[in-house]
C-alpha positions as CSV (number, residue, x, y, z in Angstrom):
1,M,10.9,9.4,-19.5
2,K,8.4,6.6,-19.1
3,A,5.0,7.1,-20.6
4,H,2.0,6.3,-18.4
5,K,-1.3,5.1,-19.7
6,Y,-3.4,6.6,-17.0
7,V,-3.9,10.3,-16.2
8,S,-5.5,11.6,-13.0
9,N,-8.8,13.4,-13.2
10,P,-8.9,17.1,-12.4
11,V,-9.8,18.0,-8.8
12,D,-11.8,21.2,-8.2
13,E,-11.1,23.9,-5.6
14,N,-13.1,22.0,-3.0
15,G,-11.3,18.7,-3.6
16,Y,-14.1,17.0,-5.6
17,V,-13.7,15.0,-8.9
18,E,-16.4,14.6,-11.5
19,W,-16.3,10.9,-12.0
20,S,-18.1,9.4,-15.1
21,S,-20.8,6.8,-14.8
22,V,-18.4,4.2,-16.2
23,E,-15.9,5.0,-13.5
24,D,-18.5,4.8,-10.8
25,Q,-19.7,1.5,-12.2
26,T,-16.1,0.2,-12.3
27,W,-15.7,1.2,-8.6
28,S,-19.0,-0.5,-7.7
29,K,-18.0,-3.8,-9.4
30,L,-14.6,-3.8,-7.7
31,V,-16.0,-3.1,-4.3
32,D,-18.7,-5.7,-4.6
33,R,-16.3,-8.3,-5.9
34,Q,-13.5,-7.6,-3.4
35,G,-16.0,-7.4,-0.5
36,D,-16.8,-11.1,-0.9
37,I,-13.1,-12.1,-1.2
38,V,-11.7,-10.2,1.9
39,K,-14.2,-11.8,4.3
40,G,-12.4,-14.3,6.4
41,R,-9.1,-13.3,4.8
42,A,-8.5,-9.8,6.0
43,C,-7.6,-9.0,9.6
44,S,-10.3,-7.7,11.9
45,E,-8.8,-4.2,12.1
46,Y,-9.2,-3.9,8.3
47,M,-12.8,-5.1,8.4
48,N,-13.6,-2.7,11.2
49,G,-12.2,0.1,9.0
50,L,-14.3,-1.0,6.0
51,E,-17.4,-0.7,8.2
52,I,-16.4,2.8,9.4
53,L,-15.8,4.1,5.9
54,G,-18.9,2.5,4.4
55,F,-17.9,2.5,0.8
56,T,-20.9,2.9,-1.6
57,D,-21.4,2.2,-5.3
58,K,-19.7,5.4,-6.3
59,V,-16.0,6.5,-6.2
60,P,-15.6,8.2,-2.8
61,Q,-15.1,11.9,-2.8
62,L,-11.9,12.7,-0.8
63,P,-13.3,15.6,1.3
64,E,-16.1,13.3,2.6
65,L,-13.7,10.3,3.2
66,N,-11.2,12.6,4.9
67,K,-13.8,13.7,7.5
68,K,-14.2,10.1,8.6
69,L,-10.4,9.4,8.7
70,D,-9.7,12.6,10.6
71,E,-12.2,11.7,13.3
72,C,-10.4,8.4,13.7
73,T,-6.7,9.2,13.5
74,G,-6.2,12.7,12.2
75,W,-5.3,11.3,8.7
76,G,-6.5,12.2,5.2
77,V,-6.0,11.4,1.6
78,A,-4.3,13.9,-0.8
79,P,-5.1,13.8,-4.5
80,V,-1.9,13.4,-6.6
81,P,-0.9,12.7,-10.2
82,A,-0.4,9.0,-11.1
83,L,3.2,9.1,-9.9
84,I,5.0,11.5,-7.7
85,Q,8.6,12.1,-6.6
86,P,9.8,10.1,-3.6
87,K,10.4,13.2,-1.4
88,E,6.8,14.4,-2.0
89,F,5.5,10.9,-1.2
90,F,7.3,10.7,2.1
91,T,6.5,14.3,3.0
92,L,2.8,13.6,2.5
93,L,3.1,10.6,4.8
94,S,4.9,12.6,7.4
95,N,2.1,15.1,7.4
96,K,-0.6,12.4,7.8
97,R,-1.7,12.5,4.2
98,F,-1.9,9.4,2.0
99,P,-1.4,10.1,-1.7
100,A,-4.0,8.8,-4.1
101,A,-4.1,9.3,-7.8
102,T,-7.5,10.4,-9.1
103,F,-7.9,7.8,-11.8
104,I,-9.5,4.3,-11.8
105,R,-8.7,1.3,-14.0
106,T,-10.6,0.7,-17.1
107,P,-13.1,-2.2,-17.3
108,E,-10.6,-4.0,-19.5
109,E,-8.1,-4.1,-16.6
110,M,-10.3,-5.0,-13.7
111,D,-8.1,-7.7,-12.3
112,Y,-4.7,-6.0,-12.4
113,L,-2.9,-2.9,-13.5
114,Q,0.7,-2.0,-12.6
115,E,-0.1,1.6,-11.8
116,P,-2.0,1.9,-8.5
117,D,-5.4,3.5,-9.0
118,I,-7.8,5.1,-6.6
119,F,-9.4,1.7,-5.9
120,H,-6.1,0.3,-4.7
121,E,-5.3,3.3,-2.6
122,L,-8.7,3.8,-1.0
123,Y,-9.9,0.2,-0.7
124,G,-6.5,-1.2,0.0
125,H,-5.2,1.3,2.5
126,T,-7.7,3.7,3.9
127,P,-9.7,1.2,6.0
128,L,-6.6,0.7,8.2
129,L,-5.9,4.5,8.3
130,T,-8.8,4.3,10.9
131,N,-6.4,2.3,13.1
132,Q,-4.0,4.2,15.2
133,A,-1.0,1.7,15.1
134,Y,-1.2,1.6,11.3
135,A,-1.6,5.3,11.0
136,D,1.3,6.0,13.3
137,F,3.6,3.6,11.5
138,M,2.7,5.4,8.2
139,Q,3.6,8.8,9.6
140,K,6.8,7.7,11.3
141,F,7.9,5.8,8.2
142,G,7.5,9.0,6.2
143,E,9.6,11.0,8.7
144,L,12.3,8.2,8.7
145,A,12.5,8.1,4.9
146,L,13.0,11.9,4.8
147,K,16.0,11.5,7.1
148,A,17.5,8.7,5.1
149,D,20.1,9.3,2.3
150,P,18.0,9.6,-0.9
151,K,20.2,6.8,-2.4
152,D,19.0,4.5,0.4
153,R,15.3,5.1,0.0
154,R,14.6,2.3,-2.5
155,R,16.0,-0.2,0.0
156,L,14.2,1.4,2.9
157,F,10.9,1.2,1.0
158,R,11.2,-2.6,1.4
159,L,9.9,-2.0,5.0
160,F,6.8,-0.4,3.5
161,W,6.4,-3.0,0.8
162,F,6.5,-6.0,3.2
163,T,4.2,-4.4,5.7
164,I,1.8,-1.7,4.4
165,E,1.6,-3.3,0.9
166,F,2.0,-7.0,1.5
167,G,2.0,-7.7,5.2
168,L,0.3,-10.6,6.9
169,L,-0.7,-11.3,10.5
170,K,-0.5,-14.6,12.2
171,T,-3.6,-14.9,14.4
172,K,-5.3,-17.7,16.3
173,E,-7.5,-18.2,13.3
174,G,-4.5,-18.5,11.0
175,F,-2.9,-16.0,8.6
176,K,-4.8,-12.8,7.8
177,A,-3.9,-10.1,5.4
178,Y,-3.5,-6.4,6.2
179,G,-1.4,-5.2,3.3
180,G,-3.2,-2.9,0.8
181,G,-1.5,-4.6,-2.2
182,I,-3.1,-7.8,-1.1
183,L,-6.5,-6.6,-0.1
184,S,-7.1,-4.6,-3.2
185,S,-6.3,-7.5,-5.5
186,I,-8.8,-10.3,-6.1
187,G,-6.0,-12.7,-7.0
188,E,-3.4,-11.8,-4.3
189,T,-6.0,-11.9,-1.5
190,Q,-6.6,-15.5,-2.3
191,F,-3.1,-16.5,-3.2
192,A,-1.4,-14.9,-0.1
193,L,-3.2,-17.2,2.3
194,T,-2.4,-20.4,0.4
195,D,0.6,-22.8,0.8
196,D,1.8,-21.8,-2.7
197,N,4.2,-19.2,-1.2
198,E,6.7,-18.7,1.6
199,K,5.8,-16.9,4.9
200,E,8.5,-15.8,7.3
201,P,8.3,-14.0,10.7
202,F,9.0,-10.3,10.3
203,D,12.7,-9.5,10.7
204,I,13.9,-6.0,9.9
205,L,17.3,-7.0,8.6
206,N,15.9,-9.8,6.4
207,V,13.2,-7.5,5.0
208,L,15.8,-4.9,4.1
209,R,17.8,-7.6,2.2
210,T,14.8,-9.0,0.3
211,P,14.2,-7.7,-3.3
212,Y,10.7,-7.8,-4.7
213,R,8.8,-7.4,-8.0
214,I,5.7,-5.3,-8.4
215,D,4.2,-7.3,-11.4
216,I,3.8,-10.8,-10.0
217,M,2.2,-12.6,-7.1
218,Q,4.6,-12.3,-4.2
219,P,6.6,-15.4,-3.6
220,L,7.3,-14.4,0.0
221,Y,5.3,-12.6,2.7
222,F,6.5,-11.5,6.1
223,Y,4.1,-11.8,9.0
224,L,3.7,-10.1,12.4
225,E,2.3,-11.8,15.5
226,S,0.3,-8.7,16.6
227,F,-1.0,-5.7,14.7
228,D,0.4,-3.4,17.4
229,D,3.9,-4.8,16.5
230,L,3.7,-2.7,13.3
231,F,4.4,0.5,15.1
232,T,7.2,-0.9,17.3
233,I,9.2,-1.8,14.2
234,L,10.3,1.8,14.1
235,D,11.5,1.8,17.7
236,H,14.7,0.1,16.3
237,D,17.7,1.8,14.7
238,I,16.3,1.4,11.2
239,L,19.0,3.5,9.4
240,G,21.7,1.6,11.2
241,I,20.1,-1.8,10.3
242,L,19.8,-0.5,6.7
243,Q,23.6,0.1,6.6
244,K,24.2,-3.5,7.8
245,A,21.8,-4.8,5.1
246,K,23.8,-2.9,2.5
247,E,27.0,-4.5,3.8
248,L,25.5,-8.0,3.8
249,G,23.9,-7.6,0.4
250,D,20.6,-8.8,-1.0
251,F,19.2,-12.4,-0.7
252,E,18.9,-14.3,-3.9
253,P,15.5,-13.3,-5.5
254,K,12.7,-15.8,-5.3
255,Y,11.4,-14.8,-8.7
256,P,12.6,-14.8,-12.3
257,P,14.7,-11.7,-13.2
258,K,13.2,-8.7,-14.9
259,E,15.2,-5.6,-15.6
260,R,14.5,-2.5,-13.4
261,V,11.2,-3.8,-12.1
262,E,11.4,-1.7,-9.0
263,D,12.4,1.4,-10.9
264,N,10.4,4.0,-12.8
265,N,12.5,5.6,-15.5
266,D,11.8,9.1,-14.3
267,G,12.5,8.4,-10.6
268,S,8.9,8.9,-9.6
269,M,6.8,6.6,-7.4
270,S,3.5,5.8,-5.9
271,S,2.7,3.7,-2.9
272,M,3.2,0.5,-5.0
273,G,6.9,1.0,-5.6
274,C,9.9,3.2,-5.2
């Protein structure tokens, strides 16, 4: 079994975590730094969500954050260990609960860590959980994944990866980011909107045939024309298209090979990979 550096902090019976002063300082630095970077690069729906949630200089306590999310879309965040099994992940989504590990990166890993921490989960994803189209997509994706053959879930997760984690919008003002993997990363937020990568219109079949790596800047992003298009993705016969994608096979990767980069040795996962 793979060893993990980070361990989630204990959660008390009321859902609260006793964060240390160093952890709060780390959160504060990340929020201040990323707040400057996302301006003009994030989609308006995300920026509206940031304003609603009003992150402060301390790690948010989930019960308080959940009150705001519930008022907007009926969603909430569930504290989990650093990694959870796929079925649990998708079950939480289907029940309108977004999993978040209760640990935050160390000051030595401010720019990047492979295991998604509470900054990634909360700053990257929860602002858009105030948006109904995004929240509905998340729930329906969880329901769909639970219906899929477990052997197909890794491929199906590509829909999540290229939307919820690394999705772009094409707006009148140019490309804007809405993916949490972009908007919680100081480097990716800037890189995603440059000409140093490829951008393709979102196509379900192509997405399901596109492999990815979790430990590099993405060489390819898929974009939607409208934020509301996110929810309509699941109006299609996704499981049928998935079978066609399997028959056609994967596209040639646009990155150097690395063994088992999408796989955790124990089969567990988080929102950053399956």
